[in-house]
C-alpha positions in Angstrom: -20.6 53.5 17.5 -21.0 50.3 16.0 -21.4 47.2 18.2 -18.8 44.9 18.2 -19.1 41.0 17.2 -17.6 38.2 18.9 -17.4 34.9 17.2 -19.7 32.2 18.9 -17.7 29.4 20.8 -17.8 26.2 18.9 -19.2 23.6 21.2 -19.3 19.8 21.1 -22.2 18.2 21.6 -21.7 14.1 21.6 -20.5 13.4 18.3 -21.0 16.8 16.5 -19.7 20.3 17.2 -22.2 23.4 16.7 -20.9 26.8 15.5 -18.3 25.7 13.7 -15.6 22.8 13.2 -13.5 21.3 15.6 -9.6 21.7 15.5 -7.6 18.7 14.7 -6.7 17.7 18.0 -9.8 18.1 19.2 -11.4 15.8 16.3 -8.4 13.2 16.8 -8.8 13.4 20.6 -13.1 12.3 19.8 -11.9 9.3 17.5 -9.7 7.9 20.0 -12.2 7.6 22.3 -14.7 5.6 20.1 -14.4 2.0 20.9 -13.0 -0.1 18.0 -12.7 -4.1 18.2 -9.4 -5.6 20.2 -6.6 -5.2 18.3 -7.7 -2.6 16.0 -5.5 1.0 16.6 -7.2 4.5 16.4 -4.2 6.4 14.7 -4.1 4.0 11.4 -7.4 5.3 10.5 -7.8 8.9 11.7 -6.7 10.3 8.4 -10.2 8.8 6.9 -12.3 11.2 9.1 -14.1 14.1 7.5 -16.5 16.9 8.4 -19.9 17.1 7.2 -20.9 21.1 7.7 -25.4 21.2 7.7 -27.6 23.9 9.0 -29.7 22.9 11.9 -32.7 24.9 12.9 -33.2 25.9 16.0 -35.9 27.6 18.9 -34.2 29.8 21.6 -35.7 31.6 24.3 -34.1 35.1 24.8 -34.3 37.8 27.7 -34.8 41.7 27.0 -33.5 44.2 29.0 -36.9 44.8 31.0 -36.5 41.0 31.9 -39.1 39.7 29.6 -38.9 36.7 27.7 -39.3 36.1 23.5 -38.6 32.8 21.6 -37.1 33.5 18.0 -36.4 30.9 15.3 -32.9 30.6 13.9 -30.2 28.3 12.2 -26.9 26.9 13.6 -24.1 25.1 11.7 -23.2 21.3 13.3 -20.1 19.5 12.1 -20.7 15.7 12.5 -17.6 13.1 11.6 -17.8 10.8 8.9 -15.7 7.8 8.1 -14.7 7.6 4.5 -16.1 4.6 2.7 -12.5 3.8 1.9 -11.0 3.8 5.1 -14.2 1.3 6.3 -13.2 -0.9 3.9 -9.2 -0.8 4.9 -10.4 -1.3 8.3 -12.4 -4.2 7.8 -9.9 -5.9 6.0 -7.3 -5.2 8.2 -9.8 -6.3 11.2 -10.2 -9.7 8.8 -6.6 -9.7 8.7 -6.0 -10.5 12.3 -7.7 -13.7 12.6 -6.0 -16.2 10.1 -8.9 -18.7 10.2 -10.8 -15.7 8.7 -11.9 -14.8 5.5 -13.9 -11.6 4.5 -16.0 -11.0 1.3 -17.1 -7.7 -0.4 -19.8 -8.5 -3.0 -23.0 -7.5 -4.7 -26.1 -9.2 -4.4 -27.3 -10.2 -7.5 -30.4 -8.0 -8.4 -33.8 -9.7 -10.2 -33.2 -9.7 -13.4 -35.1 -7.4 -16.2 -33.6 -8.1 -19.7 -36.3 -6.6 -21.9 -35.1 -3.9 -23.4 -37.9 -2.0 -23.6 -38.9 -2.4 -20.0 -38.2 1.0 -18.0 -36.6 -1.4 -15.4 -34.2 -3.1 -17.6 -30.8 -4.0 -15.5 -29.5 -6.8 -18.1 -26.7 -5.5 -18.0 -25.6 -4.6 -14.2 -28.3 -6.8 -12.8 -25.3 -9.4 -11.7 -23.4 -6.2 -9.9 -26.6 -5.7 -7.6 -28.2 -2.9 -9.3 -31.7 -2.3 -10.0 -34.1 0.2 -11.0 -36.7 1.6 -8.4 -39.2 4.5 -9.5 -41.2 6.5 -7.5 -44.3 8.1 -8.2 -45.2 11.7 -7.3 -48.8 12.9 -8.7 -47.7 12.9 -12.6 -44.3 13.1 -12.1 -41.8 9.4 -11.7 -38.3 9.8 -10.4 -36.6 6.5 -11.5 -33.6 5.6 -8.9 -30.7 3.1 -9.3 -30.5 0.9 -6.0 -27.1 -1.1 -5.3 -27.6 -3.5 -2.5 -24.2 -5.2 -1.3 -23.1 -8.1 1.1 -20.2 -7.9 3.7 -19.2 -11.0 5.2 -16.8 -13.4 7.1 -16.5 -17.1 6.6 -14.1 -19.2 8.7 -11.3 -20.2 6.0 -12.4 -23.9 6.1 -15.7 -23.5 5.5 -15.2 -21.0 3.0 -13.2 -23.6 1.1 -16.3 -25.9 1.5 -18.2 -23.0 0.4 -16.0 -22.9 -2.7 -16.4 -26.6 -3.8 -20.8 -26.0 -3.5 -21.5 -26.5 -0.2 -24.1 -24.4 1.6 -22.1 -22.5 4.4 -23.0 -19.8 6.5 -20.5 -17.1 7.4 -20.1 -16.0 11.1 -20.9 -12.4 10.2 -23.2 -11.0 7.3 -24.6 -7.8 6.6 -26.2 -6.5 3.3 -26.7 -2.9 2.7 -28.9 -0.9 0.1 -28.6 2.8 -1.5 -30.6 4.2 -4.3 -29.6 7.4 -6.2 -31.6 9.6 -8.9 -30.5 8.9 -12.2 -31.2 12.2 -13.2 -30.6 15.8 -12.0 -31.7 19.1 -13.1 -30.5 22.5 -13.3 -32.2 25.5 -12.1 -36.0 25.1 -10.8 -36.9 23.9 -14.3 -37.4 20.1 -14.4 -37.5 19.9 -17.5 -33.7 20.9 -17.8 -33.2 17.2 -15.9 -29.9 15.1 -17.2 -28.5 11.8 -16.9 -26.2 11.9 -13.7 -23.3 9.7 -15.3 -21.9 9.5 -11.5 -25.0 7.2 -10.0 -23.1 3.9 -10.1 -20.5 5.1 -8.7 -22.5 6.7 -5.9 -24.6 3.5 -5.5 -21.9 1.1 -5.3 -20.4 3.6 -2.9 -23.3 4.0 -0.8 -24.2 0.3 -0.6 -20.6 -0.6 0.8 -20.4 1.8 2.8 -24.2 0.8 4.4 -23.1 -3.0 4.6 -19.9 -1.9 6.5 -21.8 -0.2 8.9 -24.3 -2.7 9.7 -21.6 -5.1 10.1 -19.7 -2.7 12.8 -17.1 -1.3 10.8 -16.3 1.8 12.2 -19.9 2.9 13.8 -19.2 6.0 14.7 -19.9 9.9 14.0 -22.9 9.5 11.7 -23.6 5.3 12.2 -24.4 3.6 9.5 -25.7 6.5 7.3 -23.8 8.1 4.7 -22.6 11.4 4.2 -25.5 12.1 2.0 -28.2 10.5 4.2 -27.1 13.1 6.9 -27.1 16.3 5.2 -30.5 15.2 3.2 -31.9 14.9 6.8 -30.4 18.6 8.3 -31.3 19.7 4.5 -35.2 18.6 5.4 -35.0 20.6 8.5 -33.5 23.8 7.6 -35.5 26.6 6.3 -35.8 27.3 3.6 -34.4 24.2 2.1 -32.0 25.0 -0.5 -33.5 25.5 -3.7 -32.5 22.8 -7.0 -29.2 24.3 -9.0 -26.1 23.1 -7.4 -25.0 21.7 -10.9 -23.6 22.9 -13.7 -25.9 22.8 -17.0 -26.1 20.0 -19.0 -22.6 19.7 -20.9 -23.6 19.7 -25.1 -21.1 20.3 -27.7 -21.8 23.3 -30.6 -24.7 21.0 -32.3 -26.4 20.6 -28.9 -25.3 17.2 -28.3 -25.1 15.9 -25.0 -21.3 15.1 -24.3 -20.7 11.9 -21.8 -18.3 12.2 -18.9 -16.6 9.3 -20.5 -15.4 11.5 -23.3 -13.9 13.5 -21.0 -9.5 12.7 -21.4 -7.7 13.0 -18.6 -5.3 14.8 -20.5 -7.9 17.6 -20.8 -5.4 20.4 -20.2 -2.9 19.1 -22.9 -5.6 18.8 -25.2 -6.8 22.3 -24.4 -3.6 23.9 -26.3 -2.9 20.9 -28.6 -2.4 22.2 -32.1 -3.9 19.1 -33.7 -7.5 20.1 -32.3 -9.6 23.4 -33.2 -10.9 25.6 -31.2 -14.4 24.3 -30.5 -13.1 20.8 -30.4 -10.9 22.1 -27.5 -13.5 23.6 -25.9 -15.5 20.4 -26.1 -13.0 18.7 -24.4 -12.7 21.3 -21.4 -16.7 21.0 -21.1 -16.6 17.0 -20.8 -13.8 17.3 -18.5 -15.6 19.7 -16.6 -18.4 17.3 -16.2 -15.9 14.7 -14.8 -14.6 16.8 -11.7 -17.6 17.8 -11.0 -18.7 14.1 -10.5 -15.5 13.4 -8.5 -16.1 16.7 -6.6 -19.3 16.5 -5.3 -19.3 13.0 -4.7 -16.1 13.2 -2.7 -15.8 16.9 -1.3 -19.4 18.2 -1.1 -18.2 21.1 0.4 -15.6 21.6 -1.9 -18.4 21.7 -4.9 -20.5 24.1 -3.2 -17.7 26.4 -2.6 -16.8 26.2 -6.3 -20.6 26.9 -7.4 -20.5 30.2 -5.4 -16.8 31.5 -7.1 -18.9 30.4 -10.5 -22.3 32.4 -9.6 -20.6 35.2 -8.2 -18.9 35.9 -11.6 -22.1 35.7 -13.4 -21.0 32.8 -15.8 -24.3 31.4 -16.3 -24.3 27.8 -18.5 -21.5 25.9 -19.0 -21.8 26.2 -22.8 -21.6 30.4 -22.8 -17.7 29.6 -21.5 -15.4 29.4 -24.3 -11.4 29.9 -24.7 -9.4 31.1 -22.0 -12.4 31.2 -19.7 -13.4 27.8 -19.9 -10.0 26.6 -19.3 -9.5 28.4 -16.1 -12.7 27.4 -14.8 -11.8 23.6 -15.5 -8.1 24.9 -14.1 -9.9 26.1 -10.7 -12.0 22.5 -10.5 -8.9 20.6 -10.8 -7.1 23.0 -8.1 -9.9 22.7 -5.9 -10.6 19.2 -6.3 -6.5 18.4 -5.4 -6.6 20.8 -2.5 -9.3 19.3 -1.2 -7.5 15.8 -1.6 -4.6 16.8 -0.3 -4.7 19.0 2.6 -1.2 19.1 3.8 -1.6 18.5 8.0 1.0 17.1 10.4 1.2 13.6 11.5 -0.4 13.6 13.8 -3.3 15.4 12.5 -6.1 13.6 10.8 -7.2 14.7 7.6 -10.4 17.5 7.6 -11.9 17.7 4.7 -15.3 20.1 5.1 -18.2 18.4 3.1 -21.8 19.2 2.7 -23.6 16.8 0.4 -26.6 17.8 -1.3 
């Protein structure tokens, strides 16, 4: 007779849940326990909660039938609530709007300008937006990161008007946050397959804003000032074994082997895929570029959905994206679109928070 298997009870530990995600009601109740600034209403922001799942390495002591004990290592899944950056921005603006004599600003901190186009640190076109190039060398390998620094500040309205006239004015509150993102990614364990991350600018900017808002105390709950990436990277380092590289689709190239930029992916990819004005190869190139665009959006906003999609992809032994053509490629893009829409629009009642489970690389 086979032994019965019972589900492990979901347990709350402070600001996280072990063994499984909380119910929408439990998550909403937890959020309403969190302290907000005076006058701010919880229900206005509960829909901005997402859950970050990660594997936590644990060591537990077990008892044998004869009474002896032994220690064993294992992994357990934990879920940590995270407040999306757009929700923190809305909270910040609402908080400032409560005070008629306040002015709130979110802006980049200009980086040191390196305008030599031959320099690996060149940022002449993005320095004023807060971006700098940050290389880290390990052995004979150098990884380049794009770092974005953002500032969040609150001024008294009258003093801010003086600031606009050139006066030196200190804000009432101010915080600065920096996020760095690798400028390249790789497919599989072979580092020679590295290719540019077309979304590193957006990831860096969003992370910088989120950190600055966190340091200013805007909805610092669940993960605190850490980004979703920080949390999962931290738990990923503790997990055994660490996941191998390869969560990305292969580089998107055309039939001649030339890379396609994400900007080349038109919003009308579905229509273009059946357009009689395009050849079959051109339609496939449009769809591949669209796949790259969707990948960036899903990977950045809903990492768990991206992880699930990659599981679906590998289960079918699709291999490189360039090997798919025609209906198979169109079906993959349509699934990406459906999964992304599903993650963004998960239906819930008015009293329930949005639960988008993410697993970030």
